[in-house]
N, C-alpha and C positions, 0 to 999 in steps of 0.2 A: 459307770463304765470308763475305763481308762482312755484318755485321748490319744488317738493314733494318727491323726492328721494335722498338718500344718495349716494355719490360716493367716492371711494378710487382709487387712480391711481399710476402707476409706470411710471416714465419718464426716458428714456435713451437718453443721448446725448454725443457727443464726440468732441475732439479737436485734430487737427494735426498741429504741428509746430506753436503753439500759446500759449498764456497765458489766460486761461479761466476766471481767477478771481484773480488779483493781490492783495497781502496783503500790504497796505501802512505802516504797522508797521514793515515790513521785507524788505524794499527796493523794494516793488512791486514784490517780488518773487511770484510764484504760490502758493496758499494756500495749506498747507500740514498738515496731521496728523503726528507729529513727531515720534510717537510710531510705526506706521504701515507703513509709507511711502506712504499712499494713499492720492490722491489729494482731495481737498475740493472746493466746490463752494457754497457760502452762499445762503440762502433763499432769502435774500434782493436782491442779484444779479439776481436771476431768476425772481423775482417780477418786477424788473426794466425793464427787457427785455419784459415782458408781457405788462407793461405800455407803453413802447415805441412803440410796435406794434399797440396797440389799438389807441394811439395817431396819428400814421401815417394813420391807416385805417379809423378812424372816424373823423379825422380832427378837433378835439377839439369841437365837437358839442354835445349838450345835447341830450340824457342822458348819453353820453359817454365821458364827459370831464375827464381829469386826474388832480388829486389834487396834488400829489407829482411828480413834473416834474422839469426840469432844470430851475433855476432862478425864480421859483415860490415864491411869498411872501405869505405864508400860512395865516398869520393873516388877510391879506387883503381879501383873498378868503372867510375866515370865516365871516368877516364883510359884504361881499357882499351877503352871504347866509341870514343874517338877513334882508338885504334890499329886497332880492328876496322873503323872507317869509312875507314881510310887517311889520316888527318889527322895531321900532324906538329906536336906541341905545342911543340917546340923553337923555333919561329919566332915565338912570342908576343912582342909589344912590351912595353917597360917601362911602368910606370904613370907618367904625366906628373906626378902629384901628389908623389910622393916618390922617383921614380927607381928604385924597387925592382921586380924582375921579379915577375910575378904568375903564379899557376897558374890563371888564368881566361882565357877568350877574350873579347876586347873586343867591344863592340856592333857594331863595323864588320865583324865576321866572322860575320854572321848565317847565311850559308850553311853554315858549318862547324858552328854550333850546331844547325841544323836536321838536318844529316846525323847528328850524334852523337845527337840526340834520337830520330830515326827508328831508328837502330841499337838504342837501348835499348828502345824500344817493340817492335821486332821480336823481341828476344831474351829479354825479361823479362815473364813473365805478369802479375806484380803491378803493373808500371808501366802497361802498356796496359789494365789492369783498373781499378785504384784511383787511378792517377796518382802523381806523385812530384815533389819539388823536386830538380832535377838541376844546380843552379848553385852547390853548396857547394865544388866543386873546379874542375876543368876544366869550363867552363860548357856544359852541355847543355840549358840552359833549364828550363822547367817543363811538366809534363804534367797536364792535367786529366782525371781518370779518369771513364769512363762509368758505372761501377758505384759506388753510394754506399749506405751503411747509416745508419739511425738507431740511437740507443741501444736496447738491449733493456730493456723495462720489465715487471716482474711484473704479471700480471693482477690479483692481490690482494696486500695487504700481506704482508710476510715477517717472520719472527722470526729474529734473529741469536743463535745460542747460543754460549756460550763454554765451552770444555772445558780443564781443567787436564791437562797431560801431563807425564810424567817421562822422564828420559833415564838409562839404565843405564850407559852408557859415558861416558868423559871424554876430553878431547883433550890434556891436558898432565898431567905428574907433579904439578904444583902443585894442579891441580883434584882429582887422586886423593887427596892428603893431606887436603884440606878435606872430602871427601865420605866419609862412613862410615855404616855401618848402613843405615837406611832413608832417610837424608837424601840425596835425589837432586836433580839439577838439574831445576828446574821450567820449564814452558813453557805457552803458550796456543795453542789451536786454535779457529778460528771456523767454524761451519757454519750453513747454512740447512736446517731439517728438510725442507722442500719448497717449491719455487717454480716456477710456470709463467710463462715469460718470452715476450714478444712484441716482435719487431723488424720494421721495414719496410725495404724496399730498392727501389732504382730503377736502371734501365739506360737510358741515353739513346742511341738509335741514331745521331743525328748526331755525338755526341762519340765514340762507338765507331768510326765511320768515320775519325775523325781520328787515333785511336791505333792502329788496326788490330785492335781487339777483334772477333773473329769469332764466328760461330755455334757453331764448335767450342769456342772459349773459353767461350762461354755454357753449353754443355752440361757442360763441366768445372766451372764455377762451381756449377751445380745439384748435381752429384755431390759436390762438396766440402761444400756446405751440408747435404746429407743424411748425410754420413759423417764430418764433421770431428771429432766427439767420440769416434769409434771408435778413433782412434789418438792420443788426447790425454788418456789416463787418468793419474790420480794420486790418491793418498789424500786430498789436500787438496780435490780437486774433487768427490769423492763419485761419484754416478752421474748422468751427464748424457747427454741424448739429444735428437735432433731429433724433434719430435712432429708437425710439420706444415709443409709448404711449399706455399703457395697462390700461383700465378703467374698474373697477368693479362697476356695477350699481346694487344697492339694490332696491327691489321692495317696500320698506317701508321707512318711514321718519327717523326712528331711526336706521335702518340697520339690517342686518340678520347674520352678522358674524363680528368678530374682524378684524381690518385692518391688523394687523401683520400676521394673519393666511392667509390672501389673498396674501399679499406681498411675503410670503415664497413660494408661488407656481410659482412665476416668477423666473426662474433660468437662470442665465447668467454665462456662463463658457468660459474659454480660451480653444481653440481647442488643441493647442500644448504648454504645459507649459515649454518646454525646450528652447523656444525663446521668446523674448519680443514682445508684440503686436505692430503692426504699422498701422493697419486699422481695420475697423469694421468686415471685413470678417474673421478676426482671432478669432472671438467670435461666439458662438452659443447660441441662446435663446431656451431653451427646450420647449417642448409641455407643455401647462399649464393645469394641471389636475383640473378639476372643480367638481370632484367626491366628494360626501358627502356634497355638498352645496345646499341649498334650498333658492330660492327667490333672487338669485344673477346671473346676466348676465355679461359675459365678452365682452367688446367692444374694438376691436383692431383698433386704429387709424393709427398706423404704426407698422410694424413688422409681 
């Protein structure tokens, strides 16, 4: 069923003794706002976890295939979309600038681009959800996704701890000769003792109708957000869990209130500010006042 309502939502998730989103430009330290000390988790990281959950749940079957996944060769997938749409790529013209054949469809073949883009939206969950650039190979245009996330930001400042670790095994004979007694290969591991993060999300009904994002897809998105950490475990991430999902459902396509006005009604506070938080029970989520709002319903998935 086509999505006809706008949604705005608040996502709360936490981490204990883990690194929720390492920064490769900073030695894989937990991402941090240097001015405030608050932790960050990128929107790309959150989308990755949604993709991974759908991939596990739907087992790479249409219409729930995943376009951006590990080891995927995207240009091949775009080419397969042309084949699936019944379009022959072999008839492409040469580029007039240098006379070399191109693996892209010219602007004059807009109908074929539209067919390929439609095929990709119909078969790939993440394309019709988050959008994608599909012009890197055989040109299938671009898709603007109806679902968008902000960065996750910790409610309070976090502390990044550094742990020294040792490796008992070696990889080469040369390393084995160098290593003797208690002299073991050293390494570093970074963790956050505890952090409660808050991210915001948006679903545009008009854009959903353009990509084919349905109410069934929306239900799968909620399911993924609630369960995405359950199958994404690793020692590096510690204990992560979704702690709250508060969805504001508008009764119209364009919406009945500004998103920021709705988000301000979800208040998360530390119970005792004299000591650092170490679990979700150290926080309280205040009653959400829906007064003064018309045509908006609050749906609590967790919390």
